[in-house]
C-alpha positions in Angstrom: -37.0 -13.1 -8.9 -33.3 -13.4 -9.1 -31.9 -14.1 -12.2 -29.3 -16.9 -12.8 -27.3 -15.8 -16.3 -26.6 -19.5 -17.6 -24.9 -18.8 -20.9 -21.2 -18.6 -21.4 -21.9 -15.2 -22.9 -18.1 -12.9 -22.6 -17.1 -9.2 -22.5 -15.0 -7.1 -21.9 -14.3 -4.3 -18.8 -11.6 -2.7 -17.2 -9.8 -4.4 -14.1 -10.4 -0.9 -12.9 -13.6 -1.4 -12.6 -14.1 -4.8 -11.2 -15.0 -4.8 -7.5 -13.5 -7.4 -5.4 -15.1 -10.1 -3.0 -12.6 -10.7 -0.9 -10.1 -8.5 1.5 -6.9 -10.2 0.1 -4.6 -11.5 -1.5 -1.0 -13.3 -1.7 1.7 -10.7 -3.6 4.1 -13.6 -3.8 1.6 -15.6 -5.2 0.0 -12.4 -7.8 4.0 -11.9 -8.2 3.7 -16.0 -9.3 1.1 -15.4 -11.7 2.5 -12.7 -13.2 5.6 -14.6 -14.2 3.3 -17.3 -15.8 1.6 -14.7 -17.8 5.2 -13.6 -19.3 5.7 -16.8 -20.1 2.6 -17.7 -21.8 1.9 -14.3 -23.4 5.7 -14.8 -24.7 4.5 -18.0 -26.3 1.3 -17.8 -27.2 0.2 -14.3 -27.8 -2.8 -12.6 -26.7 -5.0 -15.6 -26.8 -3.3 -17.0 -23.5 -5.8 -13.6 -22.0 -8.6 -14.9 -23.9 -8.6 -17.6 -22.0 -8.7 -15.8 -18.7 -12.4 -15.3 -18.3 -13.9 -13.7 -14.9 -16.8 -15.2 -13.3 -18.6 -11.7 -11.8 -22.2 -10.7 -9.8 -23.7 -8.3 -11.7 -24.6 -6.1 -8.0 -26.2 -3.0 -7.1 -26.0 0.3 -9.2 -24.6 -2.7 -11.9 -21.3 -3.3 -10.9 -19.4 -6.7 -11.1 -18.3 -8.1 -8.8 -15.3 -10.7 -9.0 -16.0 -14.3 -7.5 -12.9 -16.1 -8.6 -9.0 -15.1 -9.9 -8.7 -12.3 -8.1 -4.9 -12.8 -7.8 -4.7 -13.2 -12.0 -6.4 -9.6 -11.7 -4.4 -8.2 -9.8 -1.2 -10.0 -11.6 -2.2 -8.3 -15.1 -2.6 -4.9 -14.2 0.9 -5.6 -13.0 1.5 -5.9 -16.0 -0.7 -2.8 -17.5 -2.9 -4.8 -18.7 -5.9 -3.1 -17.8 -8.3 -5.3 -19.4 -10.3 -8.5 -19.3 -13.3 -10.6 -20.4 -16.1 -11.3 -18.1 -19.2 -13.2 -17.9 -22.1 -12.2 -15.6 -22.9 -16.0 -13.3 -25.4 -14.5 -10.9 -27.8 -11.0 -11.5 -27.8 -9.8 -7.9 -28.8 -5.8 -9.5 -32.1 -5.7 -7.8 -30.8 -6.0 -3.9 -29.9 -3.4 -2.4 -26.6 -3.3 -0.3 -27.1 -4.9 2.4 -29.0 -8.0 1.0 -26.6 -8.3 -1.6 -23.6 -8.8 0.8 -25.5 -10.9 3.1 -26.4 -13.2 -0.1 -23.1 -13.1 -1.1 -22.5 -13.9 2.6 -24.1 -17.5 3.0 -24.0 -18.7 -0.4 -19.9 -18.4 0.2 -19.5 -15.5 -2.5 -17.5 -13.5 -0.4 -14.2 -13.2 2.3 -14.8 -10.6 4.5 -11.6 -11.5 6.6 -8.1 -9.5 6.9 -4.8 -10.2 6.3 -4.5 -11.1 10.3 -7.6 -13.6 9.8 -10.0 -11.1 11.4 -13.6 -11.0 10.2 -14.4 -7.5 9.4 -17.8 -5.6 8.0 -18.6 -5.5 4.5 -18.2 -1.8 3.8 -14.0 -2.6 4.5 -14.1 -4.9 1.4 -11.8 -2.7 -1.0 -13.6 -0.9 -3.6 -10.8 -2.0 -6.5 -8.2 -4.8 -7.2 -5.2 -2.8 -6.6 -6.3 -1.7 -3.0 -6.3 -5.7 -1.8 -4.3 -5.7 0.9 -1.3 -8.7 1.1 -1.6 -11.9 3.4 1.8 -13.6 3.1 -0.5 -16.8 4.6 -2.4 -16.6 1.9 0.5 -17.3 -0.5 1.9 -19.9 1.8 -0.9 -21.9 1.5 -0.8 -21.0 -2.4 2.8 -23.0 -2.6 1.9 -25.2 -0.7 -1.4 -26.1 -2.7 1.8 -26.2 -5.9 3.5 -28.6 -3.6 1.4 -31.4 -3.2 0.5 -30.3 0.2 -3.0 -30.6 -0.5 -5.2 -30.8 -3.6 -7.3 -27.7 -5.4 -11.2 -28.2 -4.2 -14.1 -26.8 -5.0 -14.5 -25.5 -1.6 -15.1 -21.6 -1.4 -12.0 -20.3 -0.7 -10.0 -23.2 0.7 -7.0 -21.8 0.1 -7.8 -19.0 2.4 -9.0 -21.6 5.2 -5.4 -23.2 4.7 -4.2 -20.0 5.1 -6.1 -19.4 8.5 -5.0 -22.8 9.7 -1.0 -22.0 9.0 -1.6 -18.5 10.7 -2.0 -20.2 14.0 0.8 -22.5 13.6 3.9 -20.6 12.1 5.0 -17.3 12.9 4.6 -14.3 10.4 8.2 -13.1 10.8 9.3 -17.2 9.8 7.2 -16.4 6.4 8.3 -13.3 6.0 12.2 -13.4 6.7 13.0 -17.0 5.6 9.6 -18.2 3.3 11.3 -21.4 2.3 11.9 -22.6 6.0 8.2 -22.1 6.8 7.2 -24.0 3.7 8.8 -26.5 5.1 6.7 -26.2 8.6 3.8 -26.3 5.9 4.5 -29.1 4.7 4.5 -30.8 7.7 1.6 -29.3 9.1 -0.3 -30.7 5.7 0.2 -34.0 6.7 -0.8 -34.5 9.7 -3.6 -35.4 11.6 -4.4 -32.0 12.3 -5.3 -30.6 9.4 -7.5 -33.7 8.2 -10.7 -31.4 8.6 -9.7 -28.8 5.2 -10.9 -29.1 1.6 -8.0 -30.8 -0.1 -6.1 -32.3 2.8 -4.2 -35.8 1.4 -2.1 -36.5 4.4 -0.9 -40.1 4.6 -3.7 -43.3 5.7 -2.6 -45.7 8.7 -3.5 -48.8 8.9 -7.2 -48.0 11.1 -8.1 -45.8 8.2 -8.6 -48.6 5.9 
């Protein structure tokens, strides 16, 4: 029988020992998180770190798999902070590897897509946070949300859905070479009817929608 851990009990663990459940991060987004964390640490000291508890799933061989805050973990590594507090929200340690990944996939807890938006095998998911690849469209989606292009949503990997939407409409060279211009394009796209199926869409409504 699968065990769900309900009590919000946390304990420290090395970031290097955590396993990702996605293949990419947006490195520009990571850097933004890092700068914000530096400001919080300067203002509030180490208690800023204690507020960030990383939710994990306990998997085969009792390894811990991050199911949220990948960008934060990556950012902390770049600050020479090698330990975070985690809380086990689901214990799947009794499953074999294949059953474990299938369960995560069918419950929206894994995102096995590479930096080109291509679905990959579970074995291709990096074994450590530091080995995750950069997806510039994930950074674009993250900045778009902070600008009000769409609302924060509980849909799993919602910002990756937006990243994939933008990937199909904005050239990669534009994102890499002129991020601000790409962001302007992204904001226009986010308010369009083309994006109304995406989680957190908050585009304008016309009279027919009322």
